[in-house]
Residue frames as qw, qx, qy, qz and C-alpha x, y, z in Angstrom:
[[0.091, -0.675, -0.730, 0.058, 17.26, 42.04, -122.58],
 [0.153, -0.664, -0.158, 0.714, 18.17, 45.64, -121.91],
 [0.046, -0.203, 0.527, 0.824, 18.73, 46.30, -125.65],
 [0.088, -0.401, -0.840, -0.355, 15.40, 44.65, -126.50],
 [0.162, -0.715, -0.566, 0.378, 13.59, 46.67, -123.83],
 [0.121, -0.518, 0.120, 0.838, 15.15, 49.85, -125.23],
 [0.008, -0.049, -0.714, -0.698, 13.95, 48.93, -128.75],
 [0.121, -0.580, -0.804, -0.054, 10.42, 48.34, -127.47],
 [0.144, -0.722, -0.327, 0.592, 10.38, 51.77, -125.85],
 [0.095, -0.386, 0.366, 0.841, 11.71, 53.43, -129.04],
 [0.273, -0.008, -0.694, -0.666, 9.19, 51.71, -131.33],
 [0.478, 0.024, 0.536, -0.695, 5.71, 51.64, -129.76],
 [0.730, 0.229, -0.368, -0.528, 4.37, 49.65, -132.75],
 [0.358, 0.217, -0.899, 0.127, 6.08, 46.61, -131.20],
 [0.085, 0.152, 0.801, -0.573, 3.52, 46.76, -128.38],
 [0.379, 0.467, 0.430, -0.674, 0.46, 48.52, -129.78],
 [0.305, 0.356, -0.544, -0.695, 0.57, 47.76, -133.51],
 [0.888, 0.143, 0.050, -0.434, -1.79, 45.37, -135.25],
 [0.474, -0.390, 0.782, 0.104, -0.37, 41.82, -135.33],
 [0.800, 0.457, -0.172, -0.349, 0.05, 39.86, -138.59],
 [0.762, -0.238, 0.568, 0.199, 1.62, 36.40, -138.83],
 [0.341, 0.716, -0.407, -0.453, 3.82, 36.36, -141.96],
 [0.969, 0.215, 0.119, 0.002, 4.33, 33.59, -144.49],
 [0.279, -0.709, 0.577, 0.292, 7.87, 32.41, -145.21],
 [0.896, 0.440, -0.030, -0.059, 9.68, 30.59, -148.01],
 [0.682, -0.443, 0.413, 0.411, 13.05, 28.90, -148.33],
 [0.562, 0.176, 0.560, 0.582, 13.10, 29.14, -152.14],
 [0.025, 0.326, -0.064, -0.943, 11.35, 32.49, -152.67],
 [0.311, -0.057, -0.643, -0.697, 8.51, 30.89, -154.65],
 [0.575, -0.414, -0.676, -0.201, 6.42, 28.72, -152.34],
 [0.095, -0.380, 0.434, -0.811, 5.30, 30.60, -149.23],
 [0.617, -0.427, -0.639, -0.167, 3.53, 29.10, -146.23],
 [0.426, -0.709, 0.249, -0.503, 2.80, 29.68, -142.56],
 [0.093, -0.380, 0.879, -0.272, 4.34, 27.55, -139.78],
 [0.655, -0.084, -0.643, -0.388, 2.80, 24.08, -139.95],
 [0.497, -0.431, 0.489, -0.573, 1.17, 23.20, -136.65],
 [0.961, 0.010, -0.010, -0.277, 0.25, 19.66, -137.76],
 [0.878, 0.263, -0.282, 0.282, 3.80, 18.53, -138.55],
 [0.619, -0.713, -0.031, 0.329, 5.53, 20.79, -136.05],
 [0.636, 0.251, 0.166, 0.710, 7.79, 22.32, -138.73],
 [0.114, -0.978, -0.168, -0.039, 8.58, 25.78, -137.37],
 [0.708, 0.049, -0.075, 0.700, 12.19, 26.69, -138.10],
 [0.135, 0.049, -0.051, 0.988, 11.29, 30.37, -138.41],
 [0.019, -0.748, -0.656, 0.099, 8.28, 32.21, -137.09],
 [0.220, 0.080, 0.120, 0.965, 7.78, 35.71, -138.50],
 [0.025, -0.780, -0.620, 0.082, 5.24, 38.41, -137.72],
 [0.210, 0.397, 0.081, 0.890, 4.67, 42.10, -138.28],
 [0.121, -0.668, -0.527, 0.511, 3.35, 44.84, -136.07],
 [0.217, 0.448, 0.379, 0.780, 1.77, 47.65, -138.06],
 [0.156, -0.693, -0.439, 0.550, 0.94, 51.01, -136.53],
 [0.230, 0.801, -0.032, -0.552, -0.32, 53.73, -138.88],
 [0.724, 0.657, -0.187, -0.101, 1.89, 53.61, -141.96],
 [0.017, 0.686, -0.713, 0.142, 4.81, 51.87, -140.24],
 [0.966, -0.048, -0.216, -0.135, 5.61, 48.14, -140.30],
 [0.194, -0.650, 0.718, -0.154, 8.03, 46.40, -137.98],
 [0.881, 0.145, -0.413, -0.182, 8.94, 42.83, -138.94],
 [0.447, -0.568, 0.650, -0.234, 10.09, 40.37, -136.27],
 [0.874, 0.208, -0.407, -0.165, 11.42, 36.86, -136.90],
 [0.553, -0.569, 0.587, -0.160, 12.81, 34.11, -134.69],
 [0.617, 0.348, -0.697, -0.109, 14.98, 31.23, -135.84],
 [0.805, -0.437, 0.202, -0.346, 14.05, 28.32, -133.58],
 [0.923, 0.198, -0.254, 0.210, 16.86, 26.06, -134.81],
 [0.557, -0.802, 0.169, 0.134, 19.62, 26.00, -132.20],
 [0.704, -0.277, 0.454, 0.470, 22.37, 24.95, -134.64],
 [0.482, 0.309, 0.546, 0.612, 21.67, 26.21, -138.17],
 [0.062, 0.287, -0.067, -0.954, 21.35, 29.65, -139.76],
 [0.442, 0.604, 0.653, -0.115, 18.01, 30.34, -141.42],
 [0.049, -0.195, 0.415, 0.887, 18.04, 31.86, -144.91],
 [0.156, 0.521, 0.838, -0.039, 14.41, 32.63, -145.58],
 [0.055, -0.312, -0.315, -0.894, 12.11, 34.98, -147.46],
 [0.025, -0.470, -0.716, 0.515, 9.41, 36.66, -145.39],
 [0.079, 0.669, 0.546, 0.498, 6.33, 38.41, -146.76],
 [0.141, -0.292, -0.316, 0.892, 5.88, 42.07, -145.81],
 [0.318, 0.708, 0.470, -0.420, 3.00, 44.47, -146.38],
 [0.553, 0.366, 0.497, 0.561, 2.85, 45.09, -150.13],
 [0.100, 0.903, 0.306, 0.283, 1.32, 48.58, -149.98],
 [0.423, -0.890, 0.062, 0.161, 3.84, 49.94, -147.45],
 [0.566, -0.477, 0.487, 0.463, 7.01, 48.94, -149.28],
 [0.577, 0.755, -0.122, -0.288, 7.67, 50.36, -152.76],
 [0.913, 0.231, 0.039, 0.335, 10.11, 48.57, -155.06],
 [0.519, 0.517, -0.210, 0.648, 13.71, 49.76, -154.66],
 [0.376, -0.744, 0.254, -0.491, 13.31, 50.41, -150.94],
 [0.540, 0.163, -0.769, 0.300, 14.76, 48.53, -148.01],
 [0.680, -0.685, -0.169, -0.199, 14.19, 47.64, -144.37],
 [0.212, 0.638, -0.573, 0.469, 16.79, 48.39, -141.71],
 [0.653, -0.214, -0.685, 0.243, 17.75, 46.20, -138.77],
 [0.343, -0.763, 0.068, -0.544, 16.49, 47.70, -135.50],
 [0.576, -0.529, 0.556, -0.281, 17.55, 44.82, -133.27],
 [0.835, 0.231, -0.492, -0.083, 19.30, 41.46, -133.54],
 [0.784, -0.581, 0.210, -0.058, 20.44, 39.07, -130.85],
 [0.731, -0.215, 0.438, 0.478, 23.41, 38.12, -133.07],
 [0.092, -0.393, 0.432, 0.806, 25.13, 39.49, -136.20],
 [0.484, 0.583, 0.653, -0.002, 22.60, 40.17, -138.96],
 [0.368, 0.388, 0.358, 0.766, 22.54, 42.27, -142.15],
 [0.079, -0.321, -0.287, 0.899, 22.04, 45.98, -141.42],
 [0.449, 0.433, -0.020, -0.782, 19.72, 46.53, -144.39],
 [0.422, 0.153, 0.876, 0.178, 17.62, 44.30, -146.65],
 [0.195, 0.123, -0.416, -0.879, 16.11, 45.13, -150.04],
 [0.650, 0.295, 0.442, -0.544, 12.41, 44.72, -150.74],
 [0.055, -0.140, 0.859, 0.490, 11.82, 42.09, -153.43],
 [0.672, 0.108, -0.130, -0.721, 8.76, 41.27, -155.53],
 [0.318, 0.041, -0.947, 0.003, 7.91, 37.80, -154.18],
 [0.248, -0.502, -0.815, 0.150, 4.49, 36.75, -152.90],
 [0.091, -0.965, -0.241, -0.042, 3.56, 40.42, -153.20],
 [0.183, 0.813, -0.421, 0.357, 6.59, 41.89, -151.42],
 [0.915, -0.363, -0.117, 0.131, 9.20, 40.13, -149.30],
 [0.018, 0.838, -0.535, 0.108, 12.68, 40.40, -147.81],
 [0.873, 0.114, -0.456, 0.127, 15.30, 37.68, -147.49],
 [0.497, -0.784, 0.286, -0.238, 16.39, 37.28, -143.90],
 [0.644, 0.265, -0.647, 0.310, 19.58, 35.70, -142.63],
 [0.598, -0.668, 0.126, -0.424, 18.93, 34.71, -139.03],
 [0.166, 0.457, -0.830, 0.273, 21.61, 33.17, -136.82],
 [0.510, -0.225, -0.830, 0.014, 20.75, 30.04, -134.82],
 [0.405, -0.594, -0.635, 0.282, 18.25, 30.63, -132.03],
 [0.228, -0.145, -0.055, 0.961, 18.15, 34.37, -132.71],
 [0.175, 0.805, 0.526, -0.213, 15.60, 37.17, -132.96],
 [0.297, 0.041, 0.270, 0.915, 15.77, 39.92, -135.59],
 [0.154, 0.786, 0.490, -0.345, 13.64, 43.04, -135.93],
 [0.336, 0.095, 0.412, 0.842, 13.50, 45.15, -139.12],
 [0.188, 0.765, 0.428, -0.443, 11.69, 48.33, -140.08]]
């Protein structure tokens, strides 16, 4: 909790940025939001955008399995051949992820079981 609190203080967009729920995809082609009707919510992802800065947060709700999932990011803020860096993770996660052209723009997250990751 102390590391998370420190991250929140370092990145005010986590508190005051505009909130956007993000669509996800297991295959990189078909993107959707968490399904409230069926209760399927392995990963919930959202962005906080403040000015020209996006911070992407994602939680893997599965307590046993890793999540390998594409998450949509803001298309205008992320040029091709750029990346997002890990600001915080509750478990081991990739330090940097490349922006891909999928559903506009997306990154492919690897999230450990029952973990939170934050990228910018």
